[in-house]
C-alpha positions in Angstrom: 0.0 0.0 0.0 3.0 2.3 0.4 3.2 5.3 2.7 0.1 5.9 4.8 -0.4 9.5 5.8 -2.2 10.6 8.9 -3.7 13.4 6.9 -3.8 14.6 3.3 -4.8 18.1 2.6 -6.2 18.9 -0.8 -5.7 22.6 -1.6 -2.9 25.0 -0.5 -4.7 28.3 0.2 -4.9 29.9 3.7 -7.2 27.2 5.0 -5.0 24.3 3.7 -1.7 25.9 4.8 -3.1 26.7 8.3 -4.4 23.1 8.6 -1.0 21.9 7.5 0.7 24.0 10.1 -1.5 22.8 13.0 -1.4 19.2 11.9 2.4 19.1 11.4 3.0 20.8 14.8 0.7 18.1 16.2 3.1 15.5 14.9 0.7 14.2 12.2 2.4 12.9 9.1 0.8 15.3 6.6 0.9 15.8 2.9 -0.6 18.9 1.2 -1.4 18.7 -2.6 -1.9 22.0 -4.4 -2.6 22.3 -8.1 -0.7 25.6 -8.6 1.4 27.6 -6.2 0.5 27.5 -2.5 -1.6 30.5 -1.4 -4.6 30.0 -3.6 -6.4 33.3 -4.6 -4.4 35.1 -1.9 -1.2 34.6 -3.9 -2.7 36.5 -6.8 -4.0 39.4 -4.7 -1.9 42.5 -5.0 -2.5 43.9 -1.5 -4.4 42.3 1.4 -5.7 45.1 3.7 -8.2 43.3 6.0 -6.0 40.5 7.5 -5.2 41.3 11.2 -1.7 42.3 12.1 -0.8 44.3 9.0 -1.8 47.9 9.5 -0.4 49.0 6.1 -1.6 45.8 4.3 0.5 43.0 3.0 1.2 41.7 -0.6 -0.8 38.5 -1.1 2.2 36.7 -2.4 4.3 37.6 0.7 1.5 36.4 3.0 1.1 33.2 1.1 4.9 32.5 1.1 5.1 33.2 4.8 2.3 30.8 5.6 3.9 28.0 3.4 7.4 28.5 5.0 6.0 28.4 8.5 4.1 25.1 7.8 7.1 23.5 6.1 9.3 24.4 9.1 7.2 22.0 11.2 7.4 19.2 8.6 4.5 19.7 6.2 5.1 18.0 2.8 3.9 19.9 -0.2 3.5 18.6 -3.7 2.0 20.0 -6.9 -0.9 18.2 -8.6 -4.6 18.3 -9.4 -6.4 15.8 -7.3 -9.0 14.0 -9.3 -9.6 10.9 -7.2 -11.0 10.5 -3.7 -12.4 7.2 -2.6 -12.6 4.9 0.5 -10.1 2.1 0.8 -11.1 -0.2 3.6 -10.8 2.1 6.7 -8.6 4.6 4.9 -9.0 7.1 2.1 -7.3 6.9 -1.3 -6.3 10.2 -2.9 -5.0 10.3 -6.5 -3.7 12.9 -8.9 -2.2 12.4 -12.3 -0.3 9.0 -12.1 0.2 9.2 -8.3 -1.8 7.8 -5.4 -1.5 7.9 -1.6 -3.6 6.7 1.3 -4.6 8.6 4.4 -6.4 8.1 7.6 -8.1 11.5 7.2 -8.5 14.1 4.4 -9.2 17.9 4.6 -10.6 19.3 1.4 -9.6 23.0 1.1 -9.9 23.4 -2.7 -11.5 26.8 -2.5 -13.3 28.4 -5.4 -12.8 29.4 -9.0 -14.1 32.2 -11.2 -17.5 31.9 -12.8 -17.4 32.3 -16.5 -20.0 34.5 -18.3 -20.0 32.0 -21.2 -20.5 34.5 -24.0 -19.1 34.4 -27.5 -15.4 35.2 -27.6 -14.7 34.6 -23.9 -13.3 31.1 -24.2 -11.7 31.7 -27.7 -9.7 34.7 -26.5 -8.8 33.4 -23.0 -5.2 34.2 -22.5 -5.2 36.6 -25.4 -6.9 39.5 -23.7 -9.5 37.7 -21.7 -8.3 37.2 -18.1 -9.7 36.4 -14.6 -6.6 37.8 -12.7 -5.6 41.4 -12.9 -2.6 40.8 -10.6 -1.3 38.1 -13.0 -1.9 39.9 -16.3 -2.4 43.6 -15.6 1.1 44.6 -16.6 0.4 43.4 -20.2 -2.0 46.3 -20.6 0.2 49.2 -19.9 -1.2 52.4 -21.5 -4.1 50.5 -23.0 -7.9 50.5 -22.3 -9.4 47.6 -20.5 -12.8 46.4 -19.2 -13.5 44.9 -15.8 -16.8 43.1 -15.5 -18.5 42.9 -12.1 -19.5 44.9 -9.1 -18.3 43.1 -6.0 -15.1 43.5 -3.9 -12.9 41.6 -6.4 -14.0 43.5 -9.4 -13.6 47.0 -7.8 -10.3 46.1 -6.1 -8.8 44.7 -9.3 -10.1 47.7 -11.3 -8.2 49.9 -8.9 -5.1 47.8 -9.3 -5.3 48.0 -13.1 -5.1 51.8 -13.0 -1.4 51.3 -12.2 -0.9 50.1 -15.8 -4.0 50.9 -18.0 -4.8 54.2 -19.6 -8.5 53.7 -18.9 -10.4 51.2 -16.9 -14.1 50.6 -17.7 -15.9 49.0 -14.7 -18.9 47.3 -16.2 -21.8 46.4 -13.9 -25.2 45.1 -14.9 -26.9 47.0 -12.0 -27.0 50.6 -10.9 -25.3 50.0 -7.5 -22.0 48.2 -6.7 -21.9 45.4 -4.2 -18.3 46.2 -3.1 -17.4 47.6 0.3 -18.0 51.3 0.6 -14.3 52.1 1.0 -13.6 50.4 -2.3 -16.5 52.1 -4.0 -15.3 55.5 -2.8 -11.8 54.9 -4.1 -13.1 53.8 -7.5 -15.3 56.9 -7.9 -12.4 59.2 -7.0 -10.0 57.6 -9.4 -9.9 59.6 -12.7 -8.8 56.5 -14.7 -12.0 54.5 -13.8 -15.3 54.9 -15.7 -18.2 53.0 -14.3 -20.7 51.8 -16.8 -24.0 51.2 -15.0 -26.9 48.9 -16.0 -24.7 47.3 -18.7 -24.1 43.7 -19.7 -21.3 42.3 -21.8 -22.8 40.1 -24.6 -19.7 39.4 -26.7 -15.9 39.7 -26.7 -14.8 40.9 -30.0 -11.5 40.1 -31.8 -9.7 37.5 -33.8 -6.2 37.0 -32.5 -6.8 39.2 -29.4 -9.4 41.3 -27.7 -10.4 44.3 -29.8 -13.6 45.4 -28.0 -16.7 44.4 -26.1 -20.3 44.3 -27.3 -22.4 45.9 -24.6 -26.1 46.0 -24.0 -28.0 48.4 -21.7 -30.0 46.2 -19.3 -32.8 48.8 -19.2 -33.1 50.1 -22.8 -31.7 47.1 -24.6 -29.6 49.4 -26.7 -26.3 47.9 -27.9 -22.9 49.4 -28.6 -19.3 48.5 -29.0 -16.7 49.5 -26.4 -13.1 49.4 -27.8 -10.7 47.8 -25.3 -7.6 45.7 -25.5 -8.4 43.4 -22.6 -11.2 42.3 -20.3 -11.2 40.9 -16.8 -14.2 39.0 -15.5 -15.2 39.1 -11.8 -18.8 38.0 -11.8 -18.7 35.4 -9.1 -17.0 32.3 -7.7 -18.0 28.7 -7.6 -16.7 26.0 -5.3 -14.3 23.4 -6.5 -15.9 20.2 -5.2 -15.8 17.7 -8.0 -13.9 15.2 -6.0 -16.6 15.2 -3.3 -19.6 14.5 -5.6 -21.0 11.2 -4.4 -18.7 11.2 -1.4 -20.0 14.0 0.9 -23.1 16.2 1.1 -23.1 19.4 -0.9 -25.5 22.3 -1.0 -27.3 23.4 -4.2 -24.5 25.7 -5.1 -21.9 22.9 -4.7 -20.4 24.0 -1.4 -19.5 21.3 1.1 -21.8 21.0 4.1 -19.9 20.6 7.4 -20.6 20.8 11.1 -18.9 23.3 13.4 -15.9 21.0 13.6 -15.4 21.1 9.8 -16.5 17.4 9.5 -18.5 16.4 6.4 -21.1 13.7 6.1 -18.3 11.2 5.2 -16.3 9.8 8.1 -12.7 11.0 8.0 -13.4 13.7 5.4 -13.2 17.3 6.6 -13.5 20.6 4.7 -12.1 24.1 5.3 -12.1 27.5 3.7 -14.1 29.0 0.9 -15.2 25.5 -0.4 -17.5 25.2 2.7 -21.2 26.3 3.0 -20.7 29.4 5.2 -21.6 33.1 5.6 -18.3 34.8 5.1 -15.4 33.9 2.8 -12.3 35.8 3.8 -8.6 34.9 4.6 -9.4 35.3 8.4 -12.2 32.8 8.3 -10.3 30.4 6.1 -7.4 30.4 8.6 -9.9 29.7 11.4 -11.5 26.9 9.4 -8.0 25.3 8.8 -7.0 25.4 12.4 -10.4 23.9 13.5 -10.2 21.2 10.9 -6.7 20.1 11.8 -7.6 19.9 15.5 -10.8 18.0 14.6 -8.7 15.5 12.6 -6.4 15.0 15.7 -9.5 14.1 17.8 -10.8 11.9 15.0 -7.6 9.9 14.7 -7.5 9.5 18.5 -11.0 8.0 18.4 -9.9 5.4 15.9 -7.2 4.1 18.2 -9.5 3.7 21.2 
């Protein structure tokens, strides 16, 4: 059967890294599997301003790296891969990714969320050629150019503000007449001369052949259409949980979030969940960290119960 881990953590965002820290400090043999770089969405966030202990804010990449280094110092093993297999194996759980497979006494799923796609013509065809879902990753490619940002929540407004560091003009496109972002972000956007907010507007098509050349817009009230010339567009219309490996394994809500109890335990014995992937009220770094710590402690208690 090979190496048996006490715990395998799927996902390396704040929830997964915190769980890894607590579990490793608790002397559990722990493996964390992350499909990209540890840190999750935080790693691609330019500046985190609402995490306690950093009065001036902290770059997301710096915070992620510090979390990873701290967990590794206590023995956490970290590997890269996309987990696509989770199944019971007698009293253990089998976790697989690519051509690899390990077994564990317990699993914490901390896979987080991914951007919702608008699924309009041109979006998929021009992905990576002007269509993006990460301003921090791709913003520098649009220096002195015009770009669009689609959405009205915190992520959309925050990334629109970030893009003003590079872009000549940022068009914030929102289908309603009121933003959903925190008031402090709304105020910053309204004061920024580089940002133009397009109210009551929907994007119906991304235009271009080899790259983004414009957006087809529709006024949600009058139904009038027009073309907005831009060189790039960033979509921030929502997030959906990454819970494919839990389908048929643990209970999910209608939106696909994992249902857990207060100890982060799912309906499947030995499977726990933490962070944004859970059914919960607030999805922030601070709550993800709390979830991760609770999940790791709950795993310790669970493993103790197995040996009684």
